[in-house]
N, C-alpha and C positions, 0 to 999 in steps of 0.2 A: 343211614346210620351204619356204624361199623358192627362187626360181628360181636356178639355178647356170649359170655360163658358164666355159669354159676353152678353151685353145688349146695347140698345140704350140710349140716353141721359136721358130720363125720366124713363127708367127702365121697361116700360110696354111690350116691345118686347125683348125677350131673346132667346139665343141659347145655346145649349150644344153640344159639339163635342167629339166623341170618335174615337180613331184610328189616324193614321198618315195622314198628308196631301199628296196629289199627286203633288202639286206644291205650292210654296210660293214666291211671288214677288210683284213688283209694276207695275201698269199700268198707263201710262201717256197719253192715248188717250184722245181726246177732251171730249167724254162723261164721262169718269171716272174723268177727271179733274173737270168737272162741278158738278158731283155727290159728289165728295170727297175733293175738294180743292187741286189742284196741282197734286196729284197722289193718286191712290187707292191701299192700302195695302191689297193684295188678298191672301187668302189661300183656295185652292180648295180641296174638300173632296169627296170620292167616295159615291155612293148611300148608304143611310141608316146611314151614320156617323154623320149627323147633325140633331138635334131635335130642332124645333122652337116652342116656346110658345108665345102666345099673338097675338093681332090683327096686321095685316099689310096690306098695299096696294101695288099694283104692277104697275109699269110703264114699258111698253115694247116698244122697238125700234129696228129696224134692225141694225145689226152690219156690218162690212166690208164684211162679208161672204154673206150678204143678209138674214141671219137667225136672229131670234130675240134674244135679250138680255133682260132679265126680272130683273129689279131692284126692290127689296122689301124693303119697308121702313115703319117706324112707322107713323101712321096717326096723332099721337099726337105731337111728337117733330120733325118729318121729317127725323130722322136719317136713312140712308141707311144701313141695317143690313146684307143683303145677296143678291146674284145674282144667277140666273140660266141662262144658255145659250143653245140654241137649238143645237149648234155644239158640245156640250159635254153633251149628255143626261144623266140625273141622277146625275151629278156633282153639288154640292152646293159650291158656293164661298162666304166665309164669309169676312166681313170687319174686318181685323185684328186690326184696331184701336179701335174696340169696345171690345176687349178681356179684361176680368177682370185682367189678368196677361199679359200685352202686350209683355213682354219679351219672350213669347212662340212663337212669330213670328220670323222666321229665314229666311228672304228673300235671294234669291240667283240670282235674275235676275230682269230686267226691260224690259217691252214690250212697244211698241209705243214710244220709246225714241225720235223719230224724232219730236214728239209733245211736248217735255219737255219745260216747262216754264224756262226762264233764272234764276229765283230765287229758283227753286225747285231742289236743289242739292242732288244728290244721292251718296251713297258710291261708290267711283271709282272702288272698287273691284267687284262690282256686274256686271254680264254679261248683256250687253245691246243689245237689238234688235230693229231695226228701226220700225218694225211692229210686227205682231205675228209670232214667229218662226214656222217652220213646226213641226208637231207632232213627238215626239221621235219615232225612228224606221221606219220613212216614207221613208228614203233613199234620201230625197230631200235636 
């Protein structure tokens, strides 16, 4: 994948990504819905792949696992730019809606589909999981 860039609405919080995502999809959990309106277009990247510039604030809250989800947003315009989650140490999850070239987002799944809003229609070809699926290779 080519390098990717993105920014918040006001442009003061930016990110640059190099390398391939480890996952790309939508989250429809209650928290992501409230942070992103309907569903959160998420791209997860391995440690060191995302460079963030500009000031941001962090809001942390326990997820279903009991471990924290850290939402990082612009203090000026409020745009949620990226997340980190304690259950995936080192992974940075960018908000794909903020990409300068949004066509670089190639989702293949939806998590927390059980919480989908009736008007938030997803591509029927996307794999849908009622909650978070087990990690790949877990045998579960």
